[in-house]
All heavy atoms as a GROMACS GRO file, in nm:
protein
  521
    1MET      N    1   2.182  -1.926  -0.871
    1MET     CA    2   2.082  -1.836  -0.914
    1MET      C    3   1.952  -1.855  -0.837
    1MET      O    4   1.892  -1.960  -0.843
    1MET     CB    5   2.058  -1.854  -1.064
    1MET     CG    6   1.958  -1.758  -1.118
    1MET     SD    7   1.956  -1.784  -1.297
    1MET     CE    8   1.806  -1.704  -1.332
    2PRO      N    9   1.910  -1.757  -0.762
    2PRO     CA   10   1.784  -1.776  -0.685
    2PRO      C   11   1.662  -1.779  -0.777
    2PRO      O   12   1.660  -1.721  -0.884
    2PRO     CB   13   1.779  -1.654  -0.592
    2PRO     CG   14   1.875  -1.554  -0.655
    2PRO     CD   15   1.972  -1.631  -0.734
    3LEU      N   16   1.562  -1.851  -0.731
    3LEU     CA   17   1.440  -1.866  -0.808
    3LEU      C   18   1.353  -1.739  -0.807
    3LEU      O   19   1.272  -1.723  -0.897
    3LEU     CB   20   1.357  -1.983  -0.755
    3LEU     CG   21   1.418  -2.122  -0.774
    3LEU    CD1   22   1.335  -2.226  -0.711
    3LEU    CD2   23   1.440  -2.152  -0.925
    4ASN      N   24   1.368  -1.656  -0.707
    4ASN     CA   25   1.284  -1.535  -0.700
    4ASN      C   26   1.359  -1.411  -0.738
    4ASN      O   27   1.332  -1.306  -0.681
    4ASN     CB   28   1.223  -1.527  -0.557
    4ASN     CG   29   1.332  -1.520  -0.454
    4ASN    OD1   30   1.452  -1.525  -0.484
    4ASN    ND2   31   1.292  -1.509  -0.328
    5ALA      N   32   1.448  -1.420  -0.836
    5ALA     CA   33   1.518  -1.300  -0.879
    5ALA      C   34   1.417  -1.206  -0.943
    5ALA      O   35   1.336  -1.245  -1.026
    5ALA     CB   36   1.627  -1.339  -0.982
    6GLU      N   37   1.429  -1.078  -0.903
    6GLU     CA   38   1.333  -0.982  -0.957
    6GLU      C   39   1.383  -0.922  -1.089
    6GLU      O   40   1.496  -0.880  -1.101
    6GLU     CB   41   1.317  -0.868  -0.854
    6GLU     CG   42   1.207  -0.773  -0.886
    6GLU     CD   43   1.184  -0.674  -0.776
    6GLU    OE1   44   1.123  -0.710  -0.676
    6GLU    OE2   45   1.232  -0.559  -0.792
    7HIS      N   46   1.297  -0.932  -1.185
    7HIS     CA   47   1.331  -0.881  -1.319
    7HIS      C   48   1.304  -0.731  -1.323
    7HIS      O   49   1.227  -0.673  -1.243
    7HIS     CB   50   1.244  -0.953  -1.426
    7HIS     CG   51   1.300  -0.937  -1.563
    7HIS    ND1   52   1.259  -0.835  -1.644
    7HIS    CD2   53   1.388  -1.009  -1.631
    7HIS    CE1   54   1.320  -0.844  -1.759
    7HIS    NE2   55   1.402  -0.950  -1.755
    8GLU      N   56   1.374  -0.663  -1.417
    8GLU     CA   57   1.357  -0.517  -1.429
    8GLU      C   58   1.212  -0.477  -1.454
    8GLU      O   59   1.167  -0.370  -1.399
    8GLU     CB   60   1.444  -0.466  -1.541
    8GLU     CG   61   1.439  -0.318  -1.561
    8GLU     CD   62   1.520  -0.270  -1.677
    8GLU    OE1   63   1.594  -0.353  -1.741
    8GLU    OE2   64   1.507  -0.154  -1.714
    9ILE      N   65   1.141  -0.555  -1.531
    9ILE     CA   66   1.002  -0.516  -1.562
    9ILE      C   67   0.915  -0.520  -1.439
    9ILE      O   68   0.821  -0.438  -1.419
    9ILE     CB   69   0.942  -0.611  -1.670
    9ILE    CG1   70   0.816  -0.552  -1.727
    9ILE    CG2   71   0.916  -0.750  -1.616
    9ILE    CD1   72   0.768  -0.617  -1.856
   10HIS      N   73   0.943  -0.606  -1.340
   10HIS     CA   74   0.869  -0.613  -1.219
   10HIS      C   75   0.900  -0.488  -1.132
   10HIS      O   76   0.806  -0.437  -1.063
   10HIS     CB   77   0.903  -0.741  -1.138
   10HIS     CG   78   0.855  -0.861  -1.209
   10HIS    ND1   79   0.938  -0.964  -1.246
   10HIS    CD2   80   0.732  -0.903  -1.250
   10HIS    CE1   81   0.873  -1.059  -1.308
   10HIS    NE2   82   0.745  -1.025  -1.313
   11ARG      N   83   1.022  -0.443  -1.130
   11ARG     CA   84   1.053  -0.320  -1.058
   11ARG      C   85   0.985  -0.202  -1.116
   11ARG      O   86   0.930  -0.115  -1.046
   11ARG     CB   87   1.207  -0.299  -1.054
   11ARG     CG   88   1.276  -0.380  -0.946
   11ARG     CD   89   1.421  -0.356  -0.946
   11ARG     NE   90   1.475  -0.452  -1.040
   11ARG     CZ   91   1.582  -0.437  -1.115
   11ARG    NH1   92   1.651  -0.329  -1.109
   11ARG    NH2   93   1.621  -0.532  -1.196
   12ARG      N   94   0.983  -0.192  -1.250
   12ARG     CA   95   0.914  -0.081  -1.315
   12ARG      C   96   0.764  -0.086  -1.286
   12ARG      O   97   0.703   0.018  -1.258
   12ARG     CB   98   0.935  -0.084  -1.467
   12ARG     CG   99   1.072  -0.049  -1.510
   12ARG     CD  100   1.077  -0.055  -1.660
   12ARG     NE  101   1.212  -0.026  -1.705
   12ARG     CZ  102   1.245  -0.024  -1.834
   12ARG    NH1  103   1.152  -0.046  -1.926
   12ARG    NH2  104   1.369   0.003  -1.872
   13ARG      N  105   0.706  -0.203  -1.295
   13ARG     CA  106   0.565  -0.219  -1.272
   13ARG      C  107   0.531  -0.180  -1.125
   13ARG      O  108   0.429  -0.112  -1.101
   13ARG     CB  109   0.522  -0.366  -1.292
   13ARG     CG  110   0.383  -0.378  -1.346
   13ARG     CD  111   0.353  -0.522  -1.375
   13ARG     NE  112   0.387  -0.554  -1.515
   13ARG     CZ  113   0.392  -0.677  -1.565
   13ARG    NH1  114   0.377  -0.782  -1.483
   13ARG    NH2  115   0.426  -0.701  -1.688
   14ARG      N  116   0.610  -0.227  -1.032
   14ARG     CA  117   0.587  -0.192  -0.891
   14ARG      C  118   0.597  -0.040  -0.869
   14ARG      O  119   0.522   0.018  -0.799
   14ARG     CB  120   0.687  -0.264  -0.800
   14ARG     CG  121   0.659  -0.232  -0.651
   14ARG     CD  122   0.748  -0.308  -0.556
   14ARG     NE  123   0.727  -0.451  -0.577
   14ARG     CZ  124   0.828  -0.539  -0.608
   14ARG    NH1  125   0.950  -0.497  -0.622
   14ARG    NH2  126   0.804  -0.668  -0.624
   15SER      N  127   0.691   0.021  -0.937
   15SER     CA  128   0.711   0.166  -0.922
   15SER      C  129   0.588   0.241  -0.976
   15SER      O  130   0.540   0.333  -0.911
   15SER     CB  131   0.835   0.208  -1.003
   15SER     OG  132   0.846   0.348  -1.009
   16ARG      N  133   0.537   0.197  -1.090
   16ARG     CA  134   0.416   0.260  -1.143
   16ARG      C  135   0.296   0.236  -1.053
   16ARG      O  136   0.215   0.326  -1.032
   16ARG     CB  137   0.384   0.205  -1.282
   16ARG     CG  138   0.463   0.279  -1.390
   16ARG     CD  139   0.421   0.232  -1.526
   16ARG     NE  140   0.502   0.115  -1.558
   16ARG     CZ  141   0.471   0.023  -1.645
   16ARG    NH1  142   0.355   0.025  -1.708
   16ARG    NH2  143   0.552  -0.078  -1.670
   17ASN      N  144   0.285   0.115  -0.996
   17ASN     CA  145   0.174   0.085  -0.910
   17ASN      C  146   0.181   0.172  -0.779
   17ASN      O  147   0.075   0.218  -0.733
   17ASN     CB  148   0.176  -0.062  -0.870
   17ASN     CG  149   0.129  -0.150  -0.985
   17ASN    OD1  150   0.070  -0.103  -1.080
   17ASN    ND2  151   0.159  -0.282  -0.977
   18VAL      N  152   0.297   0.190  -0.726
   18VAL     CA  153   0.315   0.271  -0.608
   18VAL      C  154   0.275   0.417  -0.642
   18VAL      O  155   0.205   0.483  -0.565
   18VAL     CB  156   0.458   0.263  -0.552
   18VAL    CG1  157   0.480   0.370  -0.446
   18VAL    CG2  158   0.480   0.126  -0.494
   19GLY      N  159   0.319   0.467  -0.754
   19GLY     CA  160   0.285   0.603  -0.796
   19GLY      C  161   0.138   0.620  -0.813
   19GLY      O  162   0.078   0.720  -0.768
   20LEU      N  163   0.072   0.526  -0.877
   20LEU     CA  164  -0.072   0.530  -0.898
   20LEU      C  165  -0.146   0.520  -0.763
   20LEU      O  166  -0.243   0.592  -0.741
   20LEU     CB  167  -0.120   0.417  -0.992
   20LEU     CG  168  -0.268   0.413  -1.022
   20LEU    CD1  169  -0.308   0.546  -1.094
   20LEU    CD2  170  -0.302   0.293  -1.107
   21GLY      N  171  -0.095   0.437  -0.673
   21GLY     CA  172  -0.155   0.426  -0.541
   21GLY      C  173  -0.149   0.560  -0.467
   21GLY      O  174  -0.245   0.601  -0.400
   22ILE      N  175  -0.038   0.631  -0.474
   22ILE     CA  176  -0.022   0.759  -0.410
   22ILE      C  177  -0.120   0.861  -0.469
   22ILE      O  178  -0.183   0.939  -0.396
   22ILE     CB  179   0.124   0.809  -0.424
   22ILE    CG1  180   0.213   0.722  -0.333
   22ILE    CG2  181   0.138   0.953  -0.379
   22ILE    CD1  182   0.361   0.743  -0.352
   23VAL      N  183  -0.136   0.861  -0.600
   23VAL     CA  184  -0.228   0.951  -0.665
   23VAL      C  185  -0.369   0.922  -0.624
   23VAL      O  186  -0.450   1.015  -0.594
   23VAL     CB  187  -0.213   0.945  -0.820
   23VAL    CG1  188  -0.327   1.015  -0.892
   23VAL    CG2  189  -0.081   1.002  -0.865
   24LEU      N  190  -0.407   0.796  -0.615
   24LEU     CA  191  -0.543   0.759  -0.574
   24LEU      C  192  -0.572   0.800  -0.428
   24LEU      O  193  -0.680   0.847  -0.397
   24LEU     CB  194  -0.566   0.611  -0.595
   24LEU     CG  195  -0.582   0.565  -0.738
   24LEU    CD1  196  -0.589   0.412  -0.747
   24LEU    CD2  197  -0.703   0.624  -0.802
   25VAL      N  198  -0.474   0.778  -0.343
   25VAL     CA  199  -0.491   0.816  -0.201
   25VAL      C  200  -0.506   0.966  -0.191
   25VAL      O  201  -0.587   1.018  -0.113
   25VAL     CB  202  -0.371   0.764  -0.118
   25VAL    CG1  203  -0.370   0.829   0.020
   25VAL    CG2  204  -0.379   0.613  -0.103
   26ALA      N  205  -0.428   1.046  -0.271
   26ALA     CA  206  -0.439   1.190  -0.269
   26ALA      C  207  -0.577   1.233  -0.316
   26ALA      O  208  -0.639   1.324  -0.260
   26ALA     CB  209  -0.330   1.252  -0.353
   27PHE      N  210  -0.629   1.168  -0.420
   27PHE     CA  211  -0.763   1.204  -0.470
   27PHE      C  212  -0.872   1.171  -0.369
   27PHE      O  213  -0.961   1.250  -0.343
   27PHE     CB  214  -0.791   1.125  -0.600
   27PHE     CG  215  -0.925   1.150  -0.658
   27PHE    CD1  216  -0.957   1.271  -0.714
   27PHE    CD2  217  -1.024   1.050  -0.651
   27PHE    CE1  218  -1.085   1.293  -0.764
   27PHE    CE2  219  -1.149   1.073  -0.703
   27PHE     CZ  220  -1.181   1.198  -0.760
   28VAL      N  221  -0.864   1.054  -0.304
   28VAL     CA  222  -0.960   1.022  -0.201
   28VAL      C  223  -0.955   1.118  -0.084
   28VAL      O  224  -1.056   1.160  -0.033
   28VAL     CB  225  -0.939   0.876  -0.150
   28VAL    CG1  226  -1.017   0.843  -0.029
   28VAL    CG2  227  -0.975   0.776  -0.262
   29ALA      N  228  -0.832   1.158  -0.045
   29ALA     CA  229  -0.818   1.258   0.065
   29ALA      C  230  -0.879   1.393   0.025
   29ALA      O  231  -0.944   1.457   0.107
   29ALA     CB  232  -0.671   1.274   0.098
   30LEU      N  233  -0.863   1.431  -0.098
   30LEU     CA  234  -0.921   1.557  -0.148
   30LEU      C  235  -1.074   1.552  -0.145
   30LEU      O  236  -1.139   1.642  -0.095
   30LEU     CB  237  -0.871   1.589  -0.289
   30LEU     CG  238  -0.930   1.711  -0.359
   30LEU    CD1  239  -0.883   1.836  -0.287
   30LEU    CD2  240  -0.894   1.715  -0.502
   31VAL      N  241  -1.129   1.443  -0.194
   31VAL     CA  242  -1.276   1.430  -0.197
   31VAL      C  243  -1.326   1.421  -0.052
   31VAL      O  244  -1.430   1.486  -0.021
   31VAL     CB  245  -1.320   1.307  -0.277
   31VAL    CG1  246  -1.466   1.274  -0.258
   31VAL    CG2  247  -1.284   1.325  -0.424
   32PHE      N  248  -1.258   1.351   0.032
   32PHE     CA  249  -1.301   1.342   0.173
   32PHE      C  250  -1.296   1.476   0.240
   32PHE      O  251  -1.390   1.514   0.313
   32PHE     CB  252  -1.212   1.240   0.248
   32PHE     CG  253  -1.247   1.228   0.393
   32PHE    CD1  254  -1.362   1.156   0.429
   32PHE    CD2  255  -1.169   1.286   0.492
   32PHE    CE1  256  -1.395   1.144   0.566
   32PHE    CE2  257  -1.202   1.274   0.623
   32PHE     CZ  258  -1.316   1.201   0.661
   33GLY      N  259  -1.191   1.552   0.216
   33GLY     CA  260  -1.180   1.684   0.278
   33GLY      C  261  -1.289   1.777   0.228
   33GLY      O  262  -1.348   1.852   0.309
   34LEU      N  263  -1.315   1.776   0.099
   34LEU     CA  264  -1.426   1.858   0.046
   34LEU      C  265  -1.561   1.822   0.104
   34LEU      O  266  -1.643   1.902   0.138
   34LEU     CB  267  -1.429   1.852  -0.106
   34LEU     CG  268  -1.311   1.918  -0.179
   34LEU    CD1  269  -1.320   1.885  -0.326
   34LEU    CD2  270  -1.309   2.064  -0.153
   35THR      N  271  -1.580   1.691   0.124
   35THR     CA  272  -1.707   1.643   0.186
   35THR      C  273  -1.718   1.688   0.326
   35THR      O  274  -1.829   1.731   0.374
   35THR     CB  275  -1.712   1.488   0.176
   35THR    OG1  276  -1.700   1.448   0.038
   35THR    CG2  277  -1.842   1.437   0.234
   36VAL      N  278  -1.610   1.680   0.403
   36VAL     CA  279  -1.611   1.725   0.544
   36VAL      C  280  -1.648   1.870   0.553
   36VAL      O  281  -1.729   1.915   0.633
   36VAL     CB  282  -1.481   1.690   0.614
   36VAL    CG1  283  -1.470   1.760   0.747
   36VAL    CG2  284  -1.466   1.543   0.632
   37VAL      N  285  -1.586   1.952   0.467
   37VAL     CA  286  -1.609   2.097   0.464
   37VAL      C  287  -1.755   2.125   0.435
   37VAL      O  288  -1.823   2.205   0.498
   37VAL     CB  289  -1.515   2.170   0.373
   37VAL    CG1  290  -1.559   2.313   0.352
   37VAL    CG2  291  -1.375   2.165   0.429
   38LYS      N  292  -1.805   2.054   0.336
   38LYS     CA  293  -1.946   2.079   0.293
   38LYS      C  294  -2.042   2.034   0.400
   38LYS      O  295  -2.143   2.102   0.422
   38LYS     CB  296  -1.972   2.002   0.163
   38LYS     CG  297  -2.104   2.042   0.099
   38LYS     CD  298  -2.115   1.988  -0.041
   38LYS     CE  299  -2.242   2.042  -0.102
   38LYS     NZ  300  -2.255   2.008  -0.243
   39VAL      N  301  -2.018   1.926   0.469
   39VAL     CA  302  -2.106   1.881   0.573
   39VAL      C  303  -2.102   1.975   0.694
   39VAL      O  304  -2.204   2.001   0.758
   39VAL     CB  305  -2.074   1.736   0.615
   39VAL    CG1  306  -2.141   1.696   0.743
   39VAL    CG2  307  -2.107   1.640   0.504
   40GLN      N  308  -1.987   2.026   0.724
   40GLN     CA  309  -1.972   2.121   0.836
   40GLN      C  310  -2.051   2.251   0.808
   40GLN      O  311  -2.096   2.315   0.899
   40GLN     CB  312  -1.828   2.156   0.862
   40GLN     CG  313  -1.755   2.047   0.933
   40GLN     CD  314  -1.610   2.077   0.960
   40GLN    OE1  315  -1.555   2.174   0.904
   40GLN    NE2  316  -1.542   2.000   1.037
   41GLN      N  317  -2.067   2.287   0.681
   41GLN     CA  318  -2.142   2.408   0.649
   41GLN      C  319  -2.284   2.364   0.606
   41GLN      O  320  -2.345   2.426   0.517
   41GLN     CB  321  -2.073   2.478   0.535
   41GLN     CG  322  -1.939   2.530   0.569
   41GLN     CD  323  -1.864   2.590   0.451
   41GLN    OE1  324  -1.912   2.580   0.339
   41GLN    NE2  325  -1.752   2.644   0.473
   42GLY      N  326  -2.339   2.263   0.670
   42GLY     CA  327  -2.467   2.207   0.631
   42GLY      C  328  -2.585   2.296   0.648
   42GLY      O  329  -2.687   2.275   0.590
   43ASP      N  330  -2.576   2.403   0.728
   43ASP     CA  331  -2.690   2.490   0.744
   43ASP      C  332  -2.724   2.566   0.616
   43ASP      O  333  -2.832   2.620   0.602
   43ASP     CB  334  -2.661   2.592   0.856
   43ASP     CG  335  -2.537   2.677   0.830
   43ASP    OD1  336  -2.452   2.635   0.753
   43ASP    OD2  337  -2.527   2.784   0.891
   44MET      N  338  -2.632   2.571   0.521
   44MET     CA  339  -2.656   2.638   0.395
   44MET      C  340  -2.718   2.543   0.290
   44MET      O  341  -2.750   2.586   0.179
   44MET     CB  342  -2.530   2.698   0.341
   44MET     CG  343  -2.470   2.800   0.439
   44MET     SD  344  -2.346   2.901   0.371
   44MET     CE  345  -2.432   2.980   0.238
   45MET      N  346  -2.730   2.414   0.320
   45MET     CA  347  -2.779   2.318   0.224
   45MET      C  348  -2.928   2.285   0.258
   45MET      O  349  -2.964   2.284   0.375
   45MET     CB  350  -2.700   2.189   0.231
   45MET     CG  351  -2.559   2.202   0.175
   45MET     SD  352  -2.478   2.045   0.164
   45MET     CE  353  -2.470   1.993   0.332
   46GLU      N  354  -3.006   2.262   0.156
   46GLU     CA  355  -3.140   2.215   0.176
   46GLU      C  356  -3.177   2.126   0.057
   46GLU      O  357  -3.181   2.171  -0.055
   46GLU     CB  358  -3.235   2.334   0.180
   46GLU     CG  359  -3.377   2.294   0.209
   46GLU     CD  360  -3.466   2.417   0.224
   46GLU    OE1  361  -3.432   2.504   0.304
   46GLU    OE2  362  -3.564   2.425   0.152
   47ALA      N  363  -3.200   1.998   0.086
   47ALA     CA  364  -3.233   1.902  -0.013
   47ALA      C  365  -3.132   1.896  -0.126
   47ALA      O  366  -3.014   1.859  -0.105
   47ALA     CB  367  -3.375   1.921  -0.069
   48PHE      N  368  -3.161   1.945  -0.243
   48PHE     CA  369  -3.067   1.943  -0.351
   48PHE      C  370  -3.003   2.084  -0.361
   48PHE      O  371  -3.072   2.185  -0.368
   48PHE     CB  372  -3.137   1.913  -0.488
   48PHE     CG  373  -3.194   1.777  -0.486
   48PHE    CD1  374  -3.329   1.754  -0.469
   48PHE    CD2  375  -3.111   1.668  -0.504
   48PHE    CE1  376  -3.381   1.626  -0.470
   48PHE    CE2  377  -3.165   1.541  -0.510
   48PHE     CZ  378  -3.299   1.520  -0.486
   49ASP      N  379  -2.874   2.084  -0.358
   49ASP     CA  380  -2.798   2.212  -0.354
   49ASP      C  381  -2.815   2.292  -0.483
   49ASP      O  382  -2.795   2.412  -0.482
   49ASP     CB  383  -2.652   2.182  -0.335
   49ASP     CG  384  -2.599   2.254  -0.213
   49ASP    OD1  385  -2.672   2.319  -0.140
   49ASP    OD2  386  -2.476   2.246  -0.190
   50HIS      N  387  -2.847   2.229  -0.594
   50HIS     CA  388  -2.851   2.299  -0.718
   50HIS      C  389  -2.988   2.361  -0.750
   50HIS      O  390  -3.008   2.413  -0.856
   50HIS     CB  391  -2.810   2.205  -0.832
   50HIS     CG  392  -2.900   2.083  -0.844
   50HIS    ND1  393  -2.877   1.971  -0.773
   50HIS    CD2  394  -3.009   2.065  -0.922
   50HIS    CE1  395  -2.971   1.884  -0.806
   50HIS    NE2  396  -3.053   1.933  -0.892
   51GLN      N  397  -3.080   2.356  -0.658
   51GLN     CA  398  -3.212   2.414  -0.675
   51GLN      C  399  -3.230   2.536  -0.584
   51GLN      O  400  -3.167   2.542  -0.480
   51GLN     CB  401  -3.323   2.313  -0.644
   51GLN     CG  402  -3.323   2.200  -0.743
   51GLN     CD  403  -3.435   2.099  -0.714
   51GLN    OE1  404  -3.494   2.106  -0.608
   51GLN    NE2  405  -3.456   2.008  -0.802
   52PRO      N  406  -3.313   2.629  -0.622
   52PRO     CA  407  -3.336   2.745  -0.534
   52PRO      C  408  -3.394   2.696  -0.401
   52PRO      O  409  -3.480   2.610  -0.400
   52PRO     CB  410  -3.438   2.828  -0.611
   52PRO     CG  411  -3.434   2.778  -0.748
   52PRO     CD  412  -3.387   2.639  -0.749
   53ARG      N  413  -3.346   2.754  -0.291
   53ARG     CA  414  -3.394   2.718  -0.162
   53ARG      C  415  -3.503   2.816  -0.117
   53ARG      O  416  -3.484   2.936  -0.113
   53ARG     CB  417  -3.280   2.722  -0.064
   53ARG     CG  418  -3.180   2.613  -0.094
   53ARG     CD  419  -3.060   2.625  -0.006
   53ARG     NE  420  -2.982   2.737  -0.062
   53ARG     CZ  421  -2.873   2.788  -0.006
   53ARG    NH1  422  -2.826   2.739   0.106
   53ARG    NH2  423  -2.809   2.887  -0.062
   54VAL      N  424  -3.622   2.762  -0.090
   54VAL     CA  425  -3.733   2.842  -0.050
   54VAL      C  426  -3.704   2.918   0.080
   54VAL      O  427  -3.746   3.030   0.096
   54VAL     CB  428  -3.859   2.754  -0.035
   54VAL    CG1  429  -3.980   2.837   0.008
   54VAL    CG2  430  -3.888   2.682  -0.165
   55SER      N  431  -3.633   2.854   0.170
   55SER     CA  432  -3.607   2.916   0.299
   55SER      C  433  -3.515   3.037   0.287
   55SER      O  434  -3.511   3.120   0.376
   55SER     CB  435  -3.547   2.816   0.399
   55SER     OG  436  -3.421   2.768   0.348
   56VAL      N  437  -3.441   3.052   0.178
   56VAL     CA  438  -3.348   3.162   0.162
   56VAL      C  439  -3.408   3.275   0.082
   56VAL      O  440  -3.365   3.391   0.092
   56VAL     CB  441  -3.218   3.112   0.093
   56VAL    CG1  442  -3.120   3.219   0.072
   56VAL    CG2  443  -3.154   3.000   0.176
   57LEU      N  444  -3.505   3.245   0.003
   57LEU     CA  445  -3.570   3.350  -0.081
   57LEU      C  446  -3.640   3.449   0.008
   57LEU      O  447  -3.697   3.414   0.112
   57LEU     CB  448  -3.670   3.286  -0.180
   57LEU     CG  449  -3.612   3.190  -0.283
   57LEU    CD1  450  -3.725   3.127  -0.365
   57LEU    CD2  451  -3.518   3.263  -0.374
   58PRO      N  452  -3.641   3.577  -0.031
   58PRO     CA  453  -3.713   3.676   0.049
   58PRO      C  454  -3.862   3.648   0.044
   58PRO      O  455  -3.918   3.606  -0.057
   58PRO     CB  456  -3.677   3.809  -0.019
   58PRO     CG  457  -3.630   3.771  -0.154
   58PRO     CD  458  -3.579   3.633  -0.148
   59SER      N  459  -3.925   3.673   0.160
   59SER     CA  460  -4.069   3.647   0.163
   59SER      C  461  -4.141   3.755   0.084
   59SER      O  462  -4.106   3.871   0.085
   59SER     CB  463  -4.118   3.647   0.309
   59SER     OG  464  -4.094   3.776   0.364
   60GLU      N  465  -4.242   3.710   0.010
   60GLU     CA  466  -4.319   3.801  -0.073
   60GLU      C  467  -4.440   3.847   0.006
   60GLU      O  468  -4.537   3.773   0.018
   60GLU     CB  469  -4.361   3.728  -0.202
   60GLU     CG  470  -4.244   3.692  -0.288
   60GLU     CD  471  -4.289   3.621  -0.416
   60GLU    OE1  472  -4.406   3.635  -0.452
   60GLU    OE2  473  -4.206   3.554  -0.473
   61GLN      N  474  -4.433   3.968   0.058
   61GLN     CA  475  -4.548   4.024   0.131
   61GLN      C  476  -4.621   4.114   0.039
   61GLN      O  477  -4.560   4.201  -0.029
   61GLN     CB  478  -4.499   4.096   0.254
   61GLN     CG  479  -4.429   4.009   0.350
   61GLN     CD  480  -4.376   4.088   0.472
   61GLN    OE1  481  -4.385   4.207   0.474
   61GLN    NE2  482  -4.313   4.016   0.564
   62PRO      N  483  -4.753   4.103   0.034
   62PRO     CA  484  -4.829   4.192  -0.057
   62PRO      C  485  -4.821   4.339  -0.005
   62PRO      O  486  -4.818   4.362   0.115
   62PRO     CB  487  -4.972   4.140  -0.045
   62PRO     CG  488  -4.974   4.058   0.076
   62PRO     CD  489  -4.837   4.011   0.106
   63GLU      N  490  -4.814   4.429  -0.103
   63GLU     CA  491  -4.808   4.568  -0.066
   63GLU      C  492  -4.947   4.611  -0.015
   63GLU      O  493  -5.047   4.571  -0.072
   63GLU     CB  494  -4.767   4.655  -0.186
   63GLU     CG  495  -4.625   4.626  -0.231
   63GLU     CD  496  -4.586   4.715  -0.346
   63GLU    OE1  497  -4.649   4.818  -0.367
   63GLU    OE2  498  -4.491   4.678  -0.413
   64PRO      N  499  -4.948   4.698   0.089
   64PRO     CA  500  -5.076   4.743   0.140
   64PRO      C  501  -5.152   4.827   0.036
   64PRO      O  502  -5.091   4.910  -0.028
   64PRO     CB  503  -5.042   4.821   0.268
   64PRO     CG  504  -4.898   4.849   0.257
   64PRO     CD  505  -4.838   4.749   0.164
   65ALA      N  506  -5.280   4.804   0.024
   65ALA     CA  507  -5.364   4.883  -0.071
   65ALA      C  508  -5.389   5.020  -0.012
   65ALA      O  509  -5.407   5.038   0.106
   65ALA     CB  510  -5.495   4.812  -0.093
   66ARG      N  511  -5.387   5.124  -0.098
   66ARG     CA  512  -5.406   5.259  -0.050
   66ARG      C  513  -5.544   5.307  -0.086
   66ARG      O  514  -5.610   5.289  -0.173
   66ARG     CB  515  -5.306   5.356  -0.114
   66ARG     CG  516  -5.168   5.322  -0.066
   66ARG     CD  517  -5.074   5.424  -0.123
   66ARG     NE  518  -4.937   5.389  -0.076
   66ARG     CZ  519  -4.838   5.469  -0.087
   66ARG    NH1  520  -4.852   5.586  -0.135
   66ARG    NH2  521  -4.720   5.435  -0.045
   0.00000   0.00000   0.00000
């Protein structure tokens, strides 16, 4: 009987760990891909994306007095 015989619980644990590792790698790839896309479209961002951008707002020119 070898000393390093693998028990069934170790195989199950390894299987779950591999599955979780694949899910984590997929999540990291998704976040990285979204980040790359957002950085490539950087001309549309200014400081904080969730605030109104002054450079995009139409300029307010006073109407000429008659």
